C-alpha positions in Angstrom: 6.9 14.0 -51.8 3.2 13.7 -50.8 2.0 11.4 -48.0 -1.5 10.4 -47.2 -3.4 7.5 -45.7 -6.8 6.2 -46.6 -9.0 3.2 -45.8 -8.7 1.2 -49.2 -10.4 -1.8 -50.6 -7.9 -3.8 -52.7 -9.7 -4.5 -55.9 -6.8 -6.3 -57.5 -3.2 -7.4 -56.9 -0.8 -8.6 -59.6 2.8 -9.4 -59.4 5.2 -6.7 -60.8 8.6 -8.2 -61.4 9.9 -10.7 -58.8 9.4 -8.8 -55.5 6.8 -6.0 -56.0 3.0 -6.0 -56.5 0.7 -3.5 -58.5 -2.5 -2.8 -56.5 -5.7 -1.5 -57.9 -7.4 0.2 -54.9 -10.7 2.0 -54.2 -11.0 4.7 -51.5 -13.8 6.9 -50.5 -12.1 10.3 -51.1 -9.7 9.5 -53.9 -11.6 7.1 -55.9 -9.8 4.3 -57.8 -6.0 4.4 -58.3 -3.0 2.2 -58.8 -0.2 1.9 -56.3 3.0 -0.2 -56.0 4.0 -2.3 -53.0 7.8 -2.9 -53.0 9.1 -6.1 -51.6 5.7 -7.6 -51.2 7.0 -11.2 -51.3 9.5 -10.6 -48.6 7.0 -8.8 -46.2 5.9 -10.3 -43.0 2.7 -12.4 -43.2 0.5 -9.8 -41.6 1.6 -7.1 -43.8 1.4 -9.1 -47.0 -2.1 -10.1 -46.1 -3.4 -6.6 -45.9 -2.4 -6.0 -49.5 -4.3 -9.0 -50.9 -7.1 -8.6 -53.2 -10.7 -8.3 -51.6 -9.1 -6.9 -48.4 -10.3 -3.7 -46.6 -7.2 -2.2 -45.3 -5.8 1.1 -43.9 -2.9 2.0 -46.2 -0.3 4.7 -45.9 0.8 6.1 -49.3 3.5 8.3 -50.7 3.6 9.7 -54.1 6.8 10.3 -56.1 7.3 11.2 -59.7 3.5 10.8 -60.3 3.6 7.2 -59.0 1.9 6.2 -55.9 3.8 3.8 -53.6 2.6 2.0 -50.4 4.6 2.6 -47.2 2.5 0.4 -44.8 -0.8 -1.5 -44.8 -2.9 -2.8 -41.9 -5.9 -5.1 -42.6 -9.3 -4.0 -41.3 -11.3 -6.8 -42.7 -10.1 -9.7 -45.0 -13.4 -11.5 -45.5 -11.6 -14.9 -44.7 -14.4 -17.2 -45.9 -14.0 -16.0 -49.5 -10.5 -17.5 -49.5 -11.8 -21.2 -49.2 -14.6 -21.3 -51.7 -13.9 -21.0 -55.4 -17.2 -19.8 -56.3 -17.3 -17.0 -53.6 -13.7 -16.1 -54.7 -14.8 -15.6 -58.4 -17.9 -13.7 -57.1 -15.6 -11.4 -55.1 -13.5 -10.8 -58.0 -16.4 -10.0 -60.1 -17.9 -7.4 -57.6 -14.4 -5.8 -57.5 -14.2 -5.7 -61.4 -17.6 -4.0 -61.6 -16.6 -1.5 -58.8 -13.7 -0.6 -60.7 -15.6 -0.1 -63.9 -17.9 2.3 -62.1 -15.1 4.3 -60.4 -12.8 7.0 -61.6 -9.4 8.3 -60.4 -9.6 11.6 -58.4 -13.2 11.3 -58.0 -15.0 10.2 -54.7 -16.1 6.6 -54.8 -19.7 7.4 -53.7 -22.1 4.6 -53.2 -20.2 1.8 -55.1 -17.6 1.4 -52.3 -20.0 0.7 -49.5 -22.1 -1.4 -51.8 -19.0 -3.5 -52.6 -17.9 -3.9 -49.1 -21.4 -4.9 -47.9 -21.6 -7.5 -50.8 -18.2 -9.0 -49.8 -19.5 -9.1 -46.2 -22.7 -10.8 -47.1 -20.9 -13.2 -49.4 -18.3 -14.0 -46.6 -20.9 -14.6 -43.8 -23.8 -16.4 -45.3 -24.4 -19.6 -47.0 -26.6 -20.5 -49.8 -27.5 -17.0 -50.7 -24.8 -16.3 -53.4 -27.3 -16.0 -56.2 -29.4 -13.4 -54.2 -26.4 -11.3 -53.2 -25.1 -11.3 -56.7 -28.3 -10.3 -58.2 -28.8 -7.4 -55.6 -25.2 -6.1 -56.2 -25.8 -6.1 -60.0 -29.0 -4.3 -60.0 -27.9 -1.6 -57.4 -24.6 -1.2 -59.3 -26.6 -0.6 -62.5 -28.6 2.1 -60.5 -25.3 3.7 -59.4 -24.1 3.7 -62.9 -27.2 5.8 -63.8 -29.4 3.1 -65.4 -32.1 2.9 -62.8 -35.1 1.1 -64.5 -38.7 2.1 -64.3 -40.3 -0.7 -62.1 -43.3 0.9 -60.6 -45.7 0.5 -63.4 -46.0 -0.8 -67.1 -44.3 1.6 -69.5 -47.1 1.2 -72.1 -50.4 1.1 -70.2 -49.3 2.3 -66.8 -50.9 -0.5 -64.8 -49.0 -1.3 -61.5 -46.0 -3.6 -61.9 -47.6 -6.3 -59.6 -48.2 -8.9 -62.4 -46.4 -11.0 -64.8 -44.5 -9.1 -67.3 -41.0 -8.5 -68.7 -38.0 -6.3 -68.0 -37.2 -4.4 -71.2 -33.5 -4.3 -70.7 -32.4 -1.9 -73.2 -35.2 0.5 -72.4 -35.1 0.1 -68.7 -38.7 -0.4 -68.1 -41.3 -3.0 -67.0 -43.8 -4.1 -69.7 -46.9 -6.1 -68.7 -47.5 -9.4 -70.5 -50.8 -8.0 -71.9 -49.1 -4.9 -73.5 -46.4 -7.0 -75.0 -48.9 -9.5 -76.5 -50.8 -6.5 -78.1 -47.5 -5.0 -79.5 -46.4 -8.5 -81.0 -49.9 -8.9 -82.4 -49.6 -5.6 -84.3 -46.0 -6.0 -85.3 -43.7 -8.8 -84.2 -40.7 -7.3 -82.1 -37.6 -7.2 -84.2 -34.5 -8.9 -82.8 -32.5 -5.8 -83.8 -34.2 -2.2 -84.2 -33.3 0.4 -86.7 -30.5 1.8 -84.3 -28.8 -1.6 -84.3 -29.9 -2.4 -80.6 -31.1 -5.9 -79.7 -34.5 -6.4 -78.0 -33.8 -8.1 -74.7 -36.8 -9.1 -72.6 -36.4 -10.9 -69.3 -39.7 -12.6 -67.9 -40.7 -11.3 -64.5 -43.3 -12.5 -62.0 -44.6 -10.4 -59.2 -42.1 -11.5 -56.8 -39.1 -11.0 -59.0 -40.3 -7.5 -60.0 -40.7 -6.6 -56.3 -37.1 -7.8 -55.6 -35.6 -5.7 -58.3 -37.7 -2.6 -57.2 -36.7 -3.1 -53.7 -32.9 -3.2 -54.5 -33.2 -0.3 -56.8 -35.0 1.9 -54.2 -33.6 0.6 -50.8 -31.6 2.6 -48.4 -27.9 1.8 -48.9 -27.7 0.1 -45.5 -30.7 -2.0 -46.3 -30.0 -3.2 -49.8 -29.5 -6.9 -48.9 -32.2 -7.0 -46.3 -34.8 -9.1 -48.2 -35.5 -12.6 -49.2 -36.6 -14.4 -52.3 -37.9 -17.8 -51.3 -39.5 -19.0 -54.6 -37.0 -20.7 -56.9 -38.7 -19.5 -60.0 -38.7 -15.9 -58.8 -35.0 -16.1 -57.7 -34.0 -17.5 -61.2 -35.9 -14.4 -62.8 -34.4 -11.9 -60.4 -30.9 -13.3 -61.1 -31.3 -13.3 -64.8 -32.8 -9.8 -65.1 -30.3 -8.3 -62.8 -27.2 -9.7 -64.6 -28.6 -9.1 -68.0 -29.4 -5.6 -67.2 -26.1 -4.6 -65.7 -23.9 -6.2 -68.4 -26.0 -4.8 -71.4 -25.9 -1.2 -69.9 -22.1 -1.4 -69.2 -21.7 -3.0 -72.6 -19.2 -5.5 -71.5 -18.8 -8.7 -69.6 -16.0 -9.5 -67.0 -13.4 -12.2 -66.9 -14.3 -13.4 -63.4 -18.0 -13.7 -64.3 -17.0 -15.9 -67.3 -14.9 -18.1 -64.9 -17.7 -18.4 -62.6 -19.9 -19.6 -65.3 -17.3 -22.1 -66.5 -17.1 -23.3 -62.8 -20.8 -23.7 -62.5 -21.0 -25.6 -65.9 -18.3 -28.0 -64.7 -20.2 -28.5 -61.4 -23.4 -29.2 -63.4 -21.8 -31.9 -65.6 -20.1 -33.4 -62.5 -23.6 -33.6 -60.9 -24.9 -35.3 -64.0 -22.2 -37.8 -64.0 -20.6 -36.5 -67.3 -17.4 -35.7 -65.3 -16.2 -38.2 -62.6 -14.0 -37.1 -59.7 -10.6 -39.0 -59.9 
């Protein structure tokens, strides 16, 4: 029987039978793996809290018959503010789903673990910054996944990316407005090319290009140390980052879809379409 302990981010926790829980965890040295917590519903409150999703805990494991079991767990950081805000809760779940997608078992977690922890911390401790935090996480996660875009200069003419243009999502490059206009004048861009890939262009202004480039190039400890104050630039930054990550991972995530449904309901409520009881 093998014993080991590791600081672990609980990515997901689901009931397994009446008393146990199956946890998906991410650790620096061992990567992503699954572990079973026996008697989870009969544990003391403090111990049970250490095994909740989106919690950073020190966990002692033992392995028997190829299955990992949890012997004990102590919470290091529970990010409590996430538990009382539905939007933040869905965002935390989304961050953890992306982290799991970009992690492998028996492979060191690398930068995705500290990125996710920092994103959860920022989400838990700031107000009114959810869109910026989400977009920064998405763009950096795409870079970690090996999809770093070229954002320094225009892919076609080589001019600096300090002007209005577009993020060519599928090709991972900035294209200035002038070059795109010339290309469309010569031959309209097809919705689907000869390889069956869709053309996805996200409009960018100088501020949103700068934000994307900053996140892609920043030191890991400084990824969230920037501001986007203009509403238009924040919207462009957010749309481009989400599209870029999801298209390159070639999938969406349940928690992101739930987040969008929640936002749609809130918009309808604000417009008076839905009335509170």
